[in-house]
C-alpha positions as MATLAB code, in Angstrom:
seq = 'XXXXXXXXXXXXXXXXXXXXXXXXXXXXXXXXXXXXXXXXXXXXXXXXXXXXXXXXXXXXXXXXXXXXXXXXXXXXXXXXXXXXXXXXXXXXXXXXXXXXXXXXX';
ca = [
      72.846   86.670  114.124;
      71.949   88.311  110.897;
      74.474   90.177  108.773;
      74.061   92.270  105.643;
      77.134   91.982  103.342;
      77.836   94.235  100.416;
      80.612   93.097   98.076;
      80.703   93.119   94.291;
      80.178   89.750   92.590;
      82.487   90.353   89.569;
      85.517   92.620   89.251;
      88.538   93.055   87.038;
      91.852   91.654   88.295;
      93.760   94.222   90.427;
      90.658   96.197   91.405;
      90.460   97.461   94.963;
      87.127   96.245   96.380;
      85.263   97.729   99.327;
      83.664   95.144  101.619;
      80.860   96.369  103.900;
      79.155   94.370  106.609;
      76.409   95.316  109.052;
      76.072   92.776  111.894;
      72.822   92.558  113.904;
      74.140   92.137  117.445;
      73.154   93.949  120.742;
      76.824   94.502  121.796;
      76.002   94.528  125.504;
      78.782   96.332  127.493;
      78.068   94.815  130.837;
      77.420   98.238  132.355;
      73.727   98.524  131.592;
      71.122   97.478  134.102;
      68.007   95.497  133.145;
      64.415   96.121  134.294;
      65.071   94.286  137.581;
      68.065   96.428  138.405;
      70.774   93.738  137.773;
      73.526   94.184  135.281;
      72.968   92.808  131.831;
      75.940   90.435  131.153;
      78.590   91.687  128.697;
      78.265   90.182  125.287;
      80.281   91.870  122.494;
      81.965   90.646  119.351;
      85.593   90.989  120.437;
      87.164   90.123  117.083;
      86.167   90.127  113.409;
      88.222   88.459  110.631;
      88.103   88.319  106.838;
      89.685   85.612  104.793;
      90.153   85.929  101.054;
      90.978   82.682   99.291;
      91.757   81.162  102.717;
      94.312   83.888  103.656;
      93.505   86.472  106.360;
      93.341   89.937  104.780;
      91.574   91.906  107.521;
      91.152   91.636  111.303;
      89.445   94.094  113.675;
      89.566   94.127  117.456;
      86.228   95.403  118.704;
      85.687   97.009  122.149;
      82.591   97.528  124.329;
      82.302  101.207  123.278;
      81.112  100.077  119.857;
      77.421  100.613  119.375;
      74.912   97.840  118.805;
      74.800   96.438  115.229;
      78.332   97.232  114.288;
      79.103   98.307  110.733;
      82.530   97.514  109.262;
      84.001   98.663  105.987;
      87.449   97.805  104.521;
      89.188   97.297  101.243;
      91.010   94.344   99.587;
      92.685   93.940   96.197;
      90.994   91.329   93.997;
      93.737   89.190   92.492;
      91.911   85.863   91.939;
      88.443   84.323   91.935;
      88.046   83.157   95.503;
      85.640   83.110   98.468;
      85.595   86.080  100.780;
      84.730   84.665  104.210;
      83.690   86.914  107.107;
      84.012   85.365  110.583;
      83.180   86.447  114.120;
      82.278   84.945  117.473;
      80.542   86.811  120.328;
      81.322   86.429  123.976;
      78.287   84.143  124.432;
      80.014   81.657  122.127;
      77.829   82.115  119.102;
      79.969   81.684  116.066;
      78.944   83.173  112.756;
      80.270   83.428  109.218;
      79.184   84.825  105.892;
      80.866   83.947  102.632;
      80.587   85.459   99.135;
      82.316   84.377   95.931;
      84.302   87.240   94.360;
      84.789   86.473   90.651;
      87.797   88.099   89.020;
      87.759   88.409   85.228;
];
């Protein structure tokens, strides 16, 4: 899986930061049929989490109605220089994470 992450590298302490992520994933609902007429197995990303400095600051539960290549946007308050880690696992068992260092001045 490929993800595009947009988060500032450096901010002032107390700044509210927008985190944006676009995840390249087909998000198969399990209702679509393939070329041979059989159902394509369901494979969605059921949960997405964000850790900031090791503490969970955002969690999203995702459902089959979400389109392919989900885009998420959320905010966090930058209090310390720490790693922002974005984590998700799809129903096929593929785990993925992206991490960015957020430097607070």
